[in-house]
PDB file with SEQRES, HELIX, SHEET and CRYST1 records, atoms N, CA, C and O in Angstrom:
SEQRES   1 A   73  TYR ARG ASN ARG GLU GLU VAL ASN ALA VAL ILE HIS THR          
SEQRES   2 A   73  HIS PRO MET TYR SER MET VAL TYR ALA THR GLN GLY LYS          
SEQRES   3 A   73  ASP ILE PRO LEU ILE ILE ASP GLU ALA ALA GLN ALA MET          
SEQRES   4 A   73  GLY ASP THR CYS LYS CYS THR GLN TYR ALA LEU PRO GLY          
SEQRES   5 A   73  SER GLU GLU LEU ALA ASP GLN CYS GLU LYS ALA LEU GLY          
SEQRES   6 A   73  LYS GLU ALA ASN SER CYS LEU LEU                              
HELIX    1 AA1 MET A   16  THR A   23  1                                   8    
HELIX    2 AA2 ASP A   33  MET A   39  1                                   7    
HELIX    3 AA3 GLU A   54  LEU A   64  1                                  11    
SHEET    1 AA1 3 ILE A  28  PRO A  29  0                                        
SHEET    2 AA1 3 THR A  42  CYS A  45 -1                                        
SHEET    3 AA1 3 CYS A  71  LEU A  72  1                                        
CRYST1    1.000    1.000    1.000  90.00  90.00  90.00 P 1           1          
ATOM      1  N   TYR A   1       3.687  -5.060   5.498  1.00  0.00           N  
ATOM      2  CA  TYR A   1       3.276  -3.731   5.857  1.00  0.00           C  
ATOM      3  C   TYR A   1       4.391  -2.713   5.553  1.00  0.00           C  
ATOM      4  O   TYR A   1       4.101  -1.576   5.180  1.00  0.00           O  
ATOM      5  N   ARG A   2       5.647  -3.109   5.707  1.00  0.00           N  
ATOM      6  CA  ARG A   2       6.763  -2.189   5.432  1.00  0.00           C  
ATOM      7  C   ARG A   2       6.811  -1.814   3.959  1.00  0.00           C  
ATOM      8  O   ARG A   2       7.097  -0.668   3.612  1.00  0.00           O  
ATOM      9  N   ASN A   3       6.533  -2.765   3.111  1.00  0.00           N  
ATOM     10  CA  ASN A   3       6.659  -2.588   1.672  1.00  0.00           C  
ATOM     11  C   ASN A   3       5.425  -1.969   1.011  1.00  0.00           C  
ATOM     12  O   ASN A   3       5.523  -1.371  -0.060  1.00  0.00           O  
ATOM     13  N   ARG A   4       4.267  -2.115   1.656  1.00  0.00           N  
ATOM     14  CA  ARG A   4       3.006  -1.686   1.068  1.00  0.00           C  
ATOM     15  C   ARG A   4       2.206  -0.865   2.044  1.00  0.00           C  
ATOM     16  O   ARG A   4       1.361  -1.407   2.758  1.00  0.00           O  
ATOM     17  N   GLU A   5       2.449   0.430   2.095  1.00  0.00           N  
ATOM     18  CA  GLU A   5       1.799   1.322   3.074  1.00  0.00           C  
ATOM     19  C   GLU A   5       0.287   1.330   2.957  1.00  0.00           C  
ATOM     20  O   GLU A   5      -0.403   1.591   3.942  1.00  0.00           O  
ATOM     21  N   GLU A   6      -0.253   1.047   1.751  1.00  0.00           N  
ATOM     22  CA  GLU A   6      -1.690   1.076   1.571  1.00  0.00           C  
ATOM     23  C   GLU A   6      -2.403  -0.154   2.138  1.00  0.00           C  
ATOM     24  O   GLU A   6      -3.631  -0.177   2.215  1.00  0.00           O  
ATOM     25  N   VAL A   7      -1.643  -1.168   2.532  1.00  0.00           N  
ATOM     26  CA  VAL A   7      -2.228  -2.408   3.094  1.00  0.00           C  
ATOM     27  C   VAL A   7      -2.477  -2.212   4.593  1.00  0.00           C  
ATOM     28  O   VAL A   7      -1.594  -1.801   5.346  1.00  0.00           O  
ATOM     29  N   ASN A   8      -3.703  -2.520   4.991  1.00  0.00           N  
ATOM     30  CA  ASN A   8      -4.103  -2.346   6.413  1.00  0.00           C  
ATOM     31  C   ASN A   8      -4.425  -3.667   7.105  1.00  0.00           C  
ATOM     32  O   ASN A   8      -4.668  -3.688   8.312  1.00  0.00           O  
ATOM     33  N   ALA A   9      -4.428  -4.774   6.350  1.00  0.00           N  
ATOM     34  CA  ALA A   9      -4.778  -6.054   6.950  1.00  0.00           C  
ATOM     35  C   ALA A   9      -4.193  -7.176   6.103  1.00  0.00           C  
ATOM     36  O   ALA A   9      -3.937  -7.002   4.911  1.00  0.00           O  
ATOM     37  N   VAL A  10      -3.986  -8.328   6.731  1.00  0.00           N  
ATOM     38  CA  VAL A  10      -3.560  -9.539   6.064  1.00  0.00           C  
ATOM     39  C   VAL A  10      -4.531 -10.629   6.446  1.00  0.00           C  
ATOM     40  O   VAL A  10      -4.874 -10.773   7.619  1.00  0.00           O  
ATOM     41  N   ILE A  11      -4.986 -11.411   5.458  1.00  0.00           N  
ATOM     42  CA  ILE A  11      -5.863 -12.544   5.714  1.00  0.00           C  
ATOM     43  C   ILE A  11      -5.052 -13.813   5.479  1.00  0.00           C  
ATOM     44  O   ILE A  11      -4.485 -14.015   4.405  1.00  0.00           O  
ATOM     45  N   HIS A  12      -5.006 -14.659   6.497  1.00  0.00           N  
ATOM     46  CA  HIS A  12      -4.240 -15.914   6.408  1.00  0.00           C  
ATOM     47  C   HIS A  12      -5.241 -17.040   6.506  1.00  0.00           C  
ATOM     48  O   HIS A  12      -5.969 -17.150   7.492  1.00  0.00           O  
ATOM     49  N   THR A  13      -5.281 -17.887   5.472  1.00  0.00           N  
ATOM     50  CA  THR A  13      -6.213 -19.010   5.452  1.00  0.00           C  
ATOM     51  C   THR A  13      -5.488 -20.292   4.979  1.00  0.00           C  
ATOM     52  O   THR A  13      -4.336 -20.249   4.547  1.00  0.00           O  
ATOM     53  N   HIS A  14      -6.177 -21.391   5.073  1.00  0.00           N  
ATOM     54  CA  HIS A  14      -5.626 -22.672   4.624  1.00  0.00           C  
ATOM     55  C   HIS A  14      -6.635 -23.428   3.748  1.00  0.00           C  
ATOM     56  O   HIS A  14      -7.009 -24.554   4.076  1.00  0.00           O  
ATOM     57  N   PRO A  15      -7.082 -22.816   2.627  1.00  0.00           N  
ATOM     58  CA  PRO A  15      -8.000 -23.546   1.752  1.00  0.00           C  
ATOM     59  C   PRO A  15      -7.312 -24.729   1.075  1.00  0.00           C  
ATOM     60  O   PRO A  15      -6.171 -24.623   0.627  1.00  0.00           O  
ATOM     61  N   MET A  16      -8.004 -25.829   1.007  1.00  0.00           N  
ATOM     62  CA  MET A  16      -7.450 -27.079   0.515  1.00  0.00           C  
ATOM     63  C   MET A  16      -6.752 -26.944  -0.834  1.00  0.00           C  
ATOM     64  O   MET A  16      -5.587 -27.319  -0.959  1.00  0.00           O  
ATOM     65  N   TYR A  17      -7.439 -26.417  -1.842  1.00  0.00           N  
ATOM     66  CA  TYR A  17      -6.871 -26.391  -3.185  1.00  0.00           C  
ATOM     67  C   TYR A  17      -5.678 -25.437  -3.264  1.00  0.00           C  
ATOM     68  O   TYR A  17      -4.720 -25.710  -3.988  1.00  0.00           O  
ATOM     69  N   SER A  18      -5.723 -24.346  -2.546  1.00  0.00           N  
ATOM     70  CA  SER A  18      -4.571 -23.428  -2.534  1.00  0.00           C  
ATOM     71  C   SER A  18      -3.360 -24.103  -1.904  1.00  0.00           C  
ATOM     72  O   SER A  18      -2.233 -23.922  -2.365  1.00  0.00           O  
ATOM     73  N   MET A  19      -3.590 -24.872  -0.864  1.00  0.00           N  
ATOM     74  CA  MET A  19      -2.501 -25.589  -0.214  1.00  0.00           C  
ATOM     75  C   MET A  19      -1.880 -26.611  -1.165  1.00  0.00           C  
ATOM     76  O   MET A  19      -0.666 -26.814  -1.130  1.00  0.00           O  
ATOM     77  N   VAL A  20      -2.677 -27.254  -2.006  1.00  0.00           N  
ATOM     78  CA  VAL A  20      -2.154 -28.192  -2.978  1.00  0.00           C  
ATOM     79  C   VAL A  20      -1.210 -27.483  -3.957  1.00  0.00           C  
ATOM     80  O   VAL A  20      -0.133 -27.993  -4.263  1.00  0.00           O  
ATOM     81  N   TYR A  21      -1.616 -26.311  -4.443  1.00  0.00           N  
ATOM     82  CA  TYR A  21      -0.748 -25.532  -5.314  1.00  0.00           C  
ATOM     83  C   TYR A  21       0.533 -25.151  -4.597  1.00  0.00           C  
ATOM     84  O   TYR A  21       1.624 -25.283  -5.151  1.00  0.00           O  
ATOM     85  N   ALA A  22       0.402 -24.677  -3.364  1.00  0.00           N  
ATOM     86  CA  ALA A  22       1.564 -24.193  -2.599  1.00  0.00           C  
ATOM     87  C   ALA A  22       2.569 -25.330  -2.361  1.00  0.00           C  
ATOM     88  O   ALA A  22       3.776 -25.121  -2.480  1.00  0.00           O  
ATOM     89  N   THR A  23       2.076 -26.532  -2.027  1.00  0.00           N  
ATOM     90  CA  THR A  23       3.021 -27.616  -1.754  1.00  0.00           C  
ATOM     91  C   THR A  23       3.751 -28.077  -3.002  1.00  0.00           C  
ATOM     92  O   THR A  23       4.798 -28.720  -2.920  1.00  0.00           O  
ATOM     93  N   GLN A  24       3.187 -27.743  -4.169  1.00  0.00           N  
ATOM     94  CA  GLN A  24       3.836 -28.072  -5.436  1.00  0.00           C  
ATOM     95  C   GLN A  24       4.679 -26.904  -5.966  1.00  0.00           C  
ATOM     96  O   GLN A  24       5.346 -27.031  -6.993  1.00  0.00           O  
ATOM     97  N   GLY A  25       4.644 -25.767  -5.259  1.00  0.00           N  
ATOM     98  CA  GLY A  25       5.398 -24.587  -5.670  1.00  0.00           C  
ATOM     99  C   GLY A  25       4.836 -23.941  -6.929  1.00  0.00           C  
ATOM    100  O   GLY A  25       5.574 -23.316  -7.690  1.00  0.00           O  
ATOM    101  N   LYS A  26       3.522 -24.090  -7.154  1.00  0.00           N  
ATOM    102  CA  LYS A  26       2.902 -23.573  -8.368  1.00  0.00           C  
ATOM    103  C   LYS A  26       2.176 -22.256  -8.088  1.00  0.00           C  
ATOM    104  O   LYS A  26       1.583 -22.076  -7.024  1.00  0.00           O  
ATOM    105  N   ASP A  27       2.231 -21.344  -9.055  1.00  0.00           N  
ATOM    106  CA  ASP A  27       1.412 -20.135  -9.026  1.00  0.00           C  
ATOM    107  C   ASP A  27       0.000 -20.490  -9.469  1.00  0.00           C  
ATOM    108  O   ASP A  27      -0.214 -21.486 -10.160  1.00  0.00           O  
ATOM    109  N   ILE A  28      -0.974 -19.654  -9.059  1.00  0.00           N  
ATOM    110  CA  ILE A  28      -2.367 -19.830  -9.482  1.00  0.00           C  
ATOM    111  C   ILE A  28      -2.723 -18.703 -10.429  1.00  0.00           C  
ATOM    112  O   ILE A  28      -2.751 -17.545 -10.013  1.00  0.00           O  
ATOM    113  N   PRO A  29      -3.001 -19.011 -11.716  1.00  0.00           N  
ATOM    114  CA  PRO A  29      -3.459 -17.943 -12.618  1.00  0.00           C  
ATOM    115  C   PRO A  29      -4.865 -17.530 -12.223  1.00  0.00           C  
ATOM    116  O   PRO A  29      -5.735 -18.380 -12.036  1.00  0.00           O  
ATOM    117  N   LEU A  30      -5.091 -16.231 -12.093  1.00  0.00           N  
ATOM    118  CA  LEU A  30      -6.425 -15.747 -11.693  1.00  0.00           C  
ATOM    119  C   LEU A  30      -7.187 -15.355 -12.942  1.00  0.00           C  
ATOM    120  O   LEU A  30      -7.077 -14.227 -13.424  1.00  0.00           O  
ATOM    121  N   ILE A  31      -7.954 -16.285 -13.457  1.00  0.00           N  
ATOM    122  CA  ILE A  31      -8.609 -16.107 -14.747  1.00  0.00           C  
ATOM    123  C   ILE A  31     -10.045 -15.594 -14.637  1.00  0.00           C  
ATOM    124  O   ILE A  31     -10.650 -15.218 -15.640  1.00  0.00           O  
ATOM    125  N   ILE A  32     -10.588 -15.578 -13.420  1.00  0.00           N  
ATOM    126  CA  ILE A  32     -11.929 -15.051 -13.219  1.00  0.00           C  
ATOM    127  C   ILE A  32     -11.810 -13.551 -12.983  1.00  0.00           C  
ATOM    128  O   ILE A  32     -11.014 -13.108 -12.155  1.00  0.00           O  
ATOM    129  N   ASP A  33     -12.599 -12.775 -13.709  1.00  0.00           N  
ATOM    130  CA  ASP A  33     -12.488 -11.291 -13.641  1.00  0.00           C  
ATOM    131  C   ASP A  33     -12.515 -10.767 -12.208  1.00  0.00           C  
ATOM    132  O   ASP A  33     -11.699  -9.916 -11.854  1.00  0.00           O  
ATOM    133  N   GLU A  34     -13.421 -11.249 -11.388  1.00  0.00           N  
ATOM    134  CA  GLU A  34     -13.555 -10.733 -10.020  1.00  0.00           C  
ATOM    135  C   GLU A  34     -12.270 -10.973  -9.207  1.00  0.00           C  
ATOM    136  O   GLU A  34     -11.820 -10.105  -8.460  1.00  0.00           O  
ATOM    137  N   ALA A  35     -11.711 -12.145  -9.370  1.00  0.00           N  
ATOM    138  CA  ALA A  35     -10.477 -12.476  -8.661  1.00  0.00           C  
ATOM    139  C   ALA A  35      -9.312 -11.622  -9.172  1.00  0.00           C  
ATOM    140  O   ALA A  35      -8.531 -11.090  -8.383  1.00  0.00           O  
ATOM    141  N   ALA A  36      -9.206 -11.501 -10.469  1.00  0.00           N  
ATOM    142  CA  ALA A  36      -8.097 -10.739 -11.083  1.00  0.00           C  
ATOM    143  C   ALA A  36      -8.169  -9.256 -10.685  1.00  0.00           C  
ATOM    144  O   ALA A  36      -7.137  -8.631 -10.440  1.00  0.00           O  
ATOM    145  N   GLN A  37      -9.358  -8.708 -10.622  1.00  0.00           N  
ATOM    146  CA  GLN A  37      -9.507  -7.288 -10.255  1.00  0.00           C  
ATOM    147  C   GLN A  37      -9.087  -7.043  -8.809  1.00  0.00           C  
ATOM    148  O   GLN A  37      -8.514  -6.000  -8.495  1.00  0.00           O  
ATOM    149  N   ALA A  38      -9.365  -7.990  -7.940  1.00  0.00           N  
ATOM    150  CA  ALA A  38      -9.041  -7.813  -6.516  1.00  0.00           C  
ATOM    151  C   ALA A  38      -7.629  -8.236  -6.184  1.00  0.00           C  
ATOM    152  O   ALA A  38      -7.005  -7.640  -5.307  1.00  0.00           O  
ATOM    153  N   MET A  39      -7.098  -9.255  -6.862  1.00  0.00           N  
ATOM    154  CA  MET A  39      -5.841  -9.844  -6.445  1.00  0.00           C  
ATOM    155  C   MET A  39      -4.696  -9.722  -7.429  1.00  0.00           C  
ATOM    156  O   MET A  39      -3.556 -10.036  -7.085  1.00  0.00           O  
ATOM    157  N   GLY A  40      -4.967  -9.274  -8.645  1.00  0.00           N  
ATOM    158  CA  GLY A  40      -3.916  -9.197  -9.657  1.00  0.00           C  
ATOM    159  C   GLY A  40      -4.054 -10.351 -10.652  1.00  0.00           C  
ATOM    160  O   GLY A  40      -5.025 -11.105 -10.587  1.00  0.00           O  
ATOM    161  N   ASP A  41      -3.124 -10.492 -11.544  1.00  0.00           N  
ATOM    162  CA  ASP A  41      -3.277 -11.507 -12.602  1.00  0.00           C  
ATOM    163  C   ASP A  41      -2.822 -12.888 -12.199  1.00  0.00           C  
ATOM    164  O   ASP A  41      -3.241 -13.872 -12.809  1.00  0.00           O  
ATOM    165  N   THR A  42      -1.960 -12.997 -11.168  1.00  0.00           N  
ATOM    166  CA  THR A  42      -1.445 -14.285 -10.743  1.00  0.00           C  
ATOM    167  C   THR A  42      -1.246 -14.280  -9.220  1.00  0.00           C  
ATOM    168  O   THR A  42      -0.758 -13.299  -8.657  1.00  0.00           O  
ATOM    169  N   CYS A  43      -1.619 -15.360  -8.572  1.00  0.00           N  
ATOM    170  CA  CYS A  43      -1.318 -15.542  -7.147  1.00  0.00           C  
ATOM    171  C   CYS A  43      -0.011 -16.338  -7.118  1.00  0.00           C  
ATOM    172  O   CYS A  43      -0.016 -17.549  -7.340  1.00  0.00           O  
ATOM    173  N   LYS A  44       1.110 -15.660  -6.845  1.00  0.00           N  
ATOM    174  CA  LYS A  44       2.408 -16.299  -6.905  1.00  0.00           C  
ATOM    175  C   LYS A  44       2.689 -17.105  -5.624  1.00  0.00           C  
ATOM    176  O   LYS A  44       2.214 -16.787  -4.534  1.00  0.00           O  
ATOM    177  N   CYS A  45       3.474 -18.145  -5.817  1.00  0.00           N  
ATOM    178  CA  CYS A  45       3.897 -19.001  -4.712  1.00  0.00           C  
ATOM    179  C   CYS A  45       5.304 -18.610  -4.277  1.00  0.00           C  
ATOM    180  O   CYS A  45       6.191 -18.469  -5.119  1.00  0.00           O  
ATOM    181  N   THR A  46       5.520 -18.434  -2.985  1.00  0.00           N  
ATOM    182  CA  THR A  46       6.832 -18.092  -2.461  1.00  0.00           C  
ATOM    183  C   THR A  46       7.733 -19.329  -2.427  1.00  0.00           C  
ATOM    184  O   THR A  46       7.259 -20.462  -2.511  1.00  0.00           O  
ATOM    185  N   GLN A  47       9.015 -19.092  -2.305  1.00  0.00           N  
ATOM    186  CA  GLN A  47       9.939 -20.158  -1.975  1.00  0.00           C  
ATOM    187  C   GLN A  47       9.690 -20.572  -0.547  1.00  0.00           C  
ATOM    188  O   GLN A  47       9.284 -19.744   0.268  1.00  0.00           O  
ATOM    189  N   TYR A  48       9.921 -21.836  -0.215  1.00  0.00           N  
ATOM    190  CA  TYR A  48       9.677 -22.283   1.143  1.00  0.00           C  
ATOM    191  C   TYR A  48      10.624 -21.601   2.125  1.00  0.00           C  
ATOM    192  O   TYR A  48      11.807 -21.408   1.846  1.00  0.00           O  
ATOM    193  N   ALA A  49      10.070 -21.242   3.282  1.00  0.00           N  
ATOM    194  CA  ALA A  49      10.866 -20.729   4.408  1.00  0.00           C  
ATOM    195  C   ALA A  49      10.108 -21.104   5.674  1.00  0.00           C  
ATOM    196  O   ALA A  49       8.897 -21.320   5.622  1.00  0.00           O  
ATOM    197  N   LEU A  50      10.774 -21.183   6.775  1.00  0.00           N  
ATOM    198  CA  LEU A  50      10.116 -21.550   8.022  1.00  0.00           C  
ATOM    199  C   LEU A  50       9.020 -20.555   8.424  1.00  0.00           C  
ATOM    200  O   LEU A  50       9.209 -19.347   8.282  1.00  0.00           O  
ATOM    201  N   PRO A  51       7.895 -21.039   8.917  1.00  0.00           N  
ATOM    202  CA  PRO A  51       6.802 -20.157   9.344  1.00  0.00           C  
ATOM    203  C   PRO A  51       7.316 -19.149  10.392  1.00  0.00           C  
ATOM    204  O   PRO A  51       8.061 -19.497  11.309  1.00  0.00           O  
ATOM    205  N   GLY A  52       6.886 -17.892  10.218  1.00  0.00           N  
ATOM    206  CA  GLY A  52       7.249 -16.845  11.183  1.00  0.00           C  
ATOM    207  C   GLY A  52       8.643 -16.274  11.006  1.00  0.00           C  
ATOM    208  O   GLY A  52       9.041 -15.385  11.759  1.00  0.00           O  
ATOM    209  N   SER A  53       9.402 -16.765  10.022  1.00  0.00           N  
ATOM    210  CA  SER A  53      10.771 -16.351   9.861  1.00  0.00           C  
ATOM    211  C   SER A  53      10.879 -15.042   9.028  1.00  0.00           C  
ATOM    212  O   SER A  53       9.978 -14.707   8.260  1.00  0.00           O  
ATOM    213  N   GLU A  54      11.961 -14.348   9.199  1.00  0.00           N  
ATOM    214  CA  GLU A  54      12.225 -13.151   8.399  1.00  0.00           C  
ATOM    215  C   GLU A  54      12.381 -13.547   6.914  1.00  0.00           C  
ATOM    216  O   GLU A  54      11.999 -12.795   6.017  1.00  0.00           O  
ATOM    217  N   GLU A  55      12.950 -14.742   6.679  1.00  0.00           N  
ATOM    218  CA  GLU A  55      13.105 -15.210   5.320  1.00  0.00           C  
ATOM    219  C   GLU A  55      11.727 -15.383   4.649  1.00  0.00           C  
ATOM    220  O   GLU A  55      11.574 -15.050   3.473  1.00  0.00           O  
ATOM    221  N   LEU A  56      10.732 -15.896   5.377  1.00  0.00           N  
ATOM    222  CA  LEU A  56       9.396 -16.044   4.781  1.00  0.00           C  
ATOM    223  C   LEU A  56       8.792 -14.661   4.511  1.00  0.00           C  
ATOM    224  O   LEU A  56       8.153 -14.460   3.477  1.00  0.00           O  
ATOM    225  N   ALA A  57       8.986 -13.718   5.419  1.00  0.00           N  
ATOM    226  CA  ALA A  57       8.499 -12.363   5.170  1.00  0.00           C  
ATOM    227  C   ALA A  57       9.133 -11.777   3.933  1.00  0.00           C  
ATOM    228  O   ALA A  57       8.456 -11.111   3.149  1.00  0.00           O  
ATOM    229  N   ASP A  58      10.424 -12.009   3.738  1.00  0.00           N  
ATOM    230  CA  ASP A  58      11.114 -11.514   2.535  1.00  0.00           C  
ATOM    231  C   ASP A  58      10.558 -12.196   1.288  1.00  0.00           C  
ATOM    232  O   ASP A  58      10.364 -11.536   0.268  1.00  0.00           O  
ATOM    233  N   GLN A  59      10.300 -13.494   1.346  1.00  0.00           N  
ATOM    234  CA  GLN A  59       9.734 -14.206   0.210  1.00  0.00           C  
ATOM    235  C   GLN A  59       8.336 -13.688  -0.144  1.00  0.00           C  
ATOM    236  O   GLN A  59       7.978 -13.557  -1.315  1.00  0.00           O  
ATOM    237  N   CYS A  60       7.559 -13.398   0.909  1.00  0.00           N  
ATOM    238  CA  CYS A  60       6.203 -12.847   0.705  1.00  0.00           C  
ATOM    239  C   CYS A  60       6.299 -11.487   0.032  1.00  0.00           C  
ATOM    240  O   CYS A  60       5.573 -11.211  -0.923  1.00  0.00           O  
ATOM    241  N   GLU A  61       7.170 -10.657   0.512  1.00  0.00           N  
ATOM    242  CA  GLU A  61       7.366  -9.323  -0.086  1.00  0.00           C  
ATOM    243  C   GLU A  61       7.753  -9.421  -1.549  1.00  0.00           C  
ATOM    244  O   GLU A  61       7.259  -8.660  -2.381  1.00  0.00           O  
ATOM    245  N   LYS A  62       8.637 -10.359  -1.862  1.00  0.00           N  
ATOM    246  CA  LYS A  62       9.090 -10.579  -3.239  1.00  0.00           C  
ATOM    247  C   LYS A  62       7.914 -11.062  -4.117  1.00  0.00           C  
ATOM    248  O   LYS A  62       7.753 -10.586  -5.241  1.00  0.00           O  
ATOM    249  N   ALA A  63       7.111 -11.984  -3.620  1.00  0.00           N  
ATOM    250  CA  ALA A  63       5.997 -12.540  -4.400  1.00  0.00           C  
ATOM    251  C   ALA A  63       4.915 -11.462  -4.636  1.00  0.00           C  
ATOM    252  O   ALA A  63       4.331 -11.404  -5.718  1.00  0.00           O  
ATOM    253  N   LEU A  64       4.657 -10.639  -3.659  1.00  0.00           N  
ATOM    254  CA  LEU A  64       3.625  -9.607  -3.811  1.00  0.00           C  
ATOM    255  C   LEU A  64       4.073  -8.454  -4.678  1.00  0.00           C  
ATOM    256  O   LEU A  64       3.281  -7.892  -5.435  1.00  0.00           O  
ATOM    257  N   GLY A  65       5.357  -8.096  -4.570  1.00  0.00           N  
ATOM    258  CA  GLY A  65       5.823  -6.935  -5.327  1.00  0.00           C  
ATOM    259  C   GLY A  65       5.072  -5.695  -4.915  1.00  0.00           C  
ATOM    260  O   GLY A  65       4.691  -5.561  -3.753  1.00  0.00           O  
ATOM    261  N   LYS A  66       4.849  -4.781  -5.846  1.00  0.00           N  
ATOM    262  CA  LYS A  66       4.135  -3.527  -5.586  1.00  0.00           C  
ATOM    263  C   LYS A  66       2.666  -3.601  -6.030  1.00  0.00           C  
ATOM    264  O   LYS A  66       1.895  -2.685  -5.746  1.00  0.00           O  
ATOM    265  N   GLU A  67       2.279  -4.661  -6.709  1.00  0.00           N  
ATOM    266  CA  GLU A  67       0.942  -4.669  -7.337  1.00  0.00           C  
ATOM    267  C   GLU A  67       0.043  -5.800  -6.819  1.00  0.00           C  
ATOM    268  O   GLU A  67      -1.154  -5.580  -6.635  1.00  0.00           O  
ATOM    269  N   ALA A  68       0.574  -6.985  -6.581  1.00  0.00           N  
ATOM    270  CA  ALA A  68      -0.257  -8.153  -6.263  1.00  0.00           C  
ATOM    271  C   ALA A  68      -0.857  -8.030  -4.857  1.00  0.00           C  
ATOM    272  O   ALA A  68      -0.271  -7.416  -3.965  1.00  0.00           O  
ATOM    273  N   ASN A  69      -2.027  -8.624  -4.686  1.00  0.00           N  
ATOM    274  CA  ASN A  69      -2.703  -8.604  -3.401  1.00  0.00           C  
ATOM    275  C   ASN A  69      -2.924  -9.989  -2.814  1.00  0.00           C  
ATOM    276  O   ASN A  69      -3.715 -10.172  -1.889  1.00  0.00           O  
ATOM    277  N   SER A  70      -2.199 -10.975  -3.378  1.00  0.00           N  
ATOM    278  CA  SER A  70      -2.305 -12.335  -2.840  1.00  0.00           C  
ATOM    279  C   SER A  70      -1.021 -13.091  -3.160  1.00  0.00           C  
ATOM    280  O   SER A  70      -0.339 -12.799  -4.143  1.00  0.00           O  
ATOM    281  N   CYS A  71      -0.703 -14.071  -2.310  1.00  0.00           N  
ATOM    282  CA  CYS A  71       0.394 -14.984  -2.593  1.00  0.00           C  
ATOM    283  C   CYS A  71       0.195 -16.238  -1.760  1.00  0.00           C  
ATOM    284  O   CYS A  71      -0.525 -16.237  -0.761  1.00  0.00           O  
ATOM    285  N   LEU A  72       0.841 -17.295  -2.189  1.00  0.00           N  
ATOM    286  CA  LEU A  72       0.828 -18.569  -1.425  1.00  0.00           C  
ATOM    287  C   LEU A  72       2.134 -18.698  -0.688  1.00  0.00           C  
ATOM    288  O   LEU A  72       3.204 -18.536  -1.276  1.00  0.00           O  
ATOM    289  N   LEU A  73       2.055 -18.991   0.615  1.00  0.00           N  
ATOM    290  CA  LEU A  73       3.291 -19.153   1.412  1.00  0.00           C  
ATOM    291  C   LEU A  73       3.647 -20.615   1.520  1.00  0.00           C  
ATOM    292  O   LEU A  73       4.648 -20.961   2.147  1.00  0.00           O  
TER     293      LEU A  73                                                      
END                                                                             
């Protein structure tokens, strides 16, 4: 929220296939038009950090940048 004033909500989920990518530290290329339009060209994976930590928030901010709308924690 500090880095992206236009963001009003965060959705946190645990979909099986996304978790597989995250545990491998892999980004997900968003090749379907609908996904790419809503989330950007790639869903980046953050570096591991403890849940709820400031370090994880920093990693999330880095992965999202100013344009992306999704990332794997």
